C-alpha positions in Angstrom: 68.0 112.6 138.5 66.5 109.5 140.1 63.9 107.8 137.9 60.4 107.7 139.5 59.2 104.3 140.6 55.9 104.9 138.8 55.8 107.0 135.6 52.5 108.8 135.0 51.5 110.0 131.5 48.2 111.3 130.2 46.9 112.1 126.7 44.4 114.6 125.6 41.5 112.1 125.7 41.9 111.5 129.4 43.7 108.2 129.0 46.3 107.8 131.8 49.2 105.4 131.5 50.9 104.2 134.7 54.2 102.5 134.1 55.9 100.4 136.8 59.5 101.6 136.7 61.8 99.3 138.6 63.3 97.4 135.6 66.4 96.3 137.5 64.1 94.5 140.0 61.6 93.2 137.4 59.2 95.8 138.7 58.8 94.0 142.0 56.1 95.5 144.3 58.2 97.1 147.0 56.5 99.0 149.8 57.4 102.2 148.1 56.0 101.0 144.8 52.7 100.0 146.5 52.5 103.4 148.1 53.0 105.1 144.7 50.3 102.9 143.1 47.9 103.6 146.0 48.4 107.3 145.7 48.0 107.3 141.9 44.8 105.3 142.0 43.4 107.6 144.8 44.1 110.6 142.6 42.6 109.0 139.5 39.4 108.1 141.5 38.8 111.7 142.2 39.5 113.0 138.7 36.3 113.0 136.6 38.2 113.8 133.4 39.9 110.4 133.3 38.4 108.0 130.8 40.7 104.9 131.0 43.9 103.7 132.7 46.6 101.6 131.1 48.9 99.8 133.6 52.3 99.1 131.9 55.8 98.3 132.9 59.4 99.2 131.8 62.2 96.8 131.2 62.0 93.1 130.4 59.1 92.1 132.7 55.7 93.3 133.7 56.0 92.5 137.4 57.7 89.8 139.5 55.5 90.1 142.5 56.5 91.3 146.0 60.0 92.3 146.7 61.2 89.2 148.5 64.5 90.7 149.7 62.5 93.5 151.3 60.1 91.0 152.8 62.9 88.8 154.2 64.6 91.7 155.9 61.9 92.2 158.5 60.4 88.7 159.3 57.5 89.5 161.7 53.9 88.6 161.6 52.8 92.2 162.1 55.0 93.4 159.2 53.7 90.8 156.8 50.0 91.5 157.8 50.5 95.2 157.2 52.3 94.6 153.9 49.6 92.2 152.5 46.9 94.6 153.7 48.6 97.4 151.8 48.8 95.3 148.7 45.1 94.3 149.0 44.0 98.0 149.2 46.0 98.7 146.0 44.4 95.8 144.2 40.9 96.7 145.4 41.5 100.3 144.3 41.8 99.1 140.7 38.4 97.5 140.9 36.9 100.6 142.6 38.1 103.0 140.0 35.1 104.3 137.9 37.0 103.8 134.6 38.4 100.6 133.0 42.0 99.6 133.8 43.8 97.7 131.1 47.0 95.7 131.9 49.6 95.9 129.1 51.7 92.8 129.8 55.1 91.8 128.5 57.6 89.4 129.9 56.8 87.7 133.1 53.9 88.4 135.5 54.4 86.3 138.6 52.8 86.0 142.1 51.5 89.5 143.0 52.4 90.6 139.5 49.9 87.9 138.1 47.5 89.2 140.8 47.9 92.7 139.3 46.9 91.4 135.9 43.9 89.5 137.3 42.6 92.6 139.1 42.7 94.8 136.1 39.4 95.0 134.2 41.1 94.0 130.9 44.5 92.7 129.9 46.4 92.6 126.7 49.5 90.4 126.6 52.5 90.1 124.3 53.2 86.7 122.9 56.3 86.6 125.0 54.4 87.1 128.3 54.1 84.3 130.8 52.2 84.0 134.0 52.6 82.1 137.3 51.7 82.2 141.0 55.0 80.6 141.9 55.3 81.4 145.6 54.8 77.7 146.4 58.2 77.0 144.9 59.8 78.8 147.9 57.3 77.4 150.4 54.8 80.3 150.2 51.3 79.6 148.9 50.1 82.6 146.9 47.0 83.1 148.9 46.2 86.7 148.1 47.0 86.3 144.4 44.7 83.3 144.4 41.7 85.4 145.3 42.1 87.4 142.1 43.2 84.5 140.0 40.2 82.3 141.0 37.8 85.1 140.0 39.4 85.2 136.5 39.9 81.6 135.5 38.2 78.2 136.2 38.8 76.9 139.7 40.7 73.7 138.9 43.1 75.7 136.6 43.6 78.3 139.3 44.3 75.7 141.9 46.7 73.8 139.6 48.7 77.0 139.1 48.7 77.8 142.8 49.9 74.3 144.0 52.4 73.7 141.2 53.8 77.1 140.6 54.1 76.3 136.9 54.1 79.0 134.3 51.4 79.4 131.6 52.0 81.1 128.3 50.1 84.2 127.0 48.0 82.0 124.7 47.1 79.7 127.6 46.2 82.7 129.7 43.9 83.9 126.9 42.2 80.5 126.6 41.7 80.4 130.4 40.4 84.0 130.5 43.2 85.7 132.4 43.9 88.0 129.4 41.6 89.3 126.7 44.0 89.6 123.8 47.4 88.4 122.7 49.6 90.4 120.3 53.0 90.3 118.7 55.5 92.3 120.8 55.7 95.1 118.1 51.9 95.2 117.9 51.2 95.3 121.7 50.6 99.0 121.9 48.3 99.0 118.9 46.2 96.2 120.5 45.9 98.2 123.7 45.0 101.3 121.8 42.2 99.4 120.0 40.6 98.6 123.3 41.2 102.1 124.7 39.7 103.8 121.7 36.6 101.7 121.9 36.1 102.6 125.6 36.6 106.3 125.3 34.1 106.5 122.4 31.4 105.3 124.9 29.5 107.6 127.4 31.6 107.9 130.6 28.6 107.6 132.8 27.4 104.3 131.3 30.9 102.9 131.6 31.3 103.9 135.3 27.8 102.7 136.3 28.4 99.5 134.4 31.8 98.7 135.9 30.5 99.3 139.4 27.5 97.0 138.8 29.6 94.4 137.1 31.7 93.7 140.2 28.8 94.1 142.7 26.7 91.5 141.0 29.5 88.9 140.8 29.6 88.6 144.6 25.9 88.2 145.3 23.1 85.6 144.5 21.3 85.8 141.2 18.1 87.4 142.5 20.0 90.2 144.2 22.2 90.6 141.1 19.1 91.1 138.9 17.5 93.5 141.3 20.7 95.6 141.4 21.1 95.4 137.6 17.6 96.5 136.9 18.0 99.5 139.2 21.3 100.4 137.5 19.8 100.2 134.0 16.9 102.3 135.0 19.2 105.0 136.4 21.5 104.7 133.4 18.4 105.2 131.1 17.7 108.5 132.7 21.2 109.8 131.7 20.9 112.3 128.8 23.5 110.4 126.7 21.4 107.2 126.9 18.2 109.0 126.1 19.8 110.6 123.1 21.4 107.3 122.0 18.1 105.4 122.1 16.3 108.2 120.2 19.1 108.4 117.6 18.7 104.6 117.1 15.0 104.9 116.7 15.3 107.8 114.2 18.2 105.9 112.4 20.6 108.8 112.7 24.0 109.5 114.4 23.9 110.7 118.0 24.2 114.5 118.5 
């Protein structure tokens, strides 16, 4: 039987693992792969029992970006505009999900693969991981990956990566803020699980409201951000889990 382009696994906590599964192509984002990802994220967005999503990859690499052979086979402006619009919708779907998405990164993450890491809410990388927005090396400025990258790391560091195409190590990515944690290859799953376990132990409503607010407030001025944040906290405070949590803290007891 043909292996699926995207493997989907779920545990009894509601943690879903999506695994990019084109190892022979370094998990390049073909049109079919983007379609699979888009459908998976749409399904997860409508599943209230999901608590977290882990985005992983099979083979030797996380993701090498767009499938350049596929792109070169149909060189027309309309085709490229449609392709990058499709990719953008997939990237935005990650941010719109009401649950945290954690990238589990090993090997290389380049161009749109680096964009994928940057769009995830959290990222854990193996020490052997490396990152680049290297389209410039073939004459293509990584414009859409640059949108995500420049919202993760300092501007000058992002621009240097974009105009040089040079790789950075996992440790450099952590220092810059592209990834949260770096682990030895044999401890990568344990490090991902540590983050996942912490998330699923928290009230789902608070996490969902918090994630939505987090991204909304980044894109607006500080006064609007505070107004939105205040309303969000007030609504969150009315949730039974928050009311019980505060009462338990006051009474110095575990939550019920």
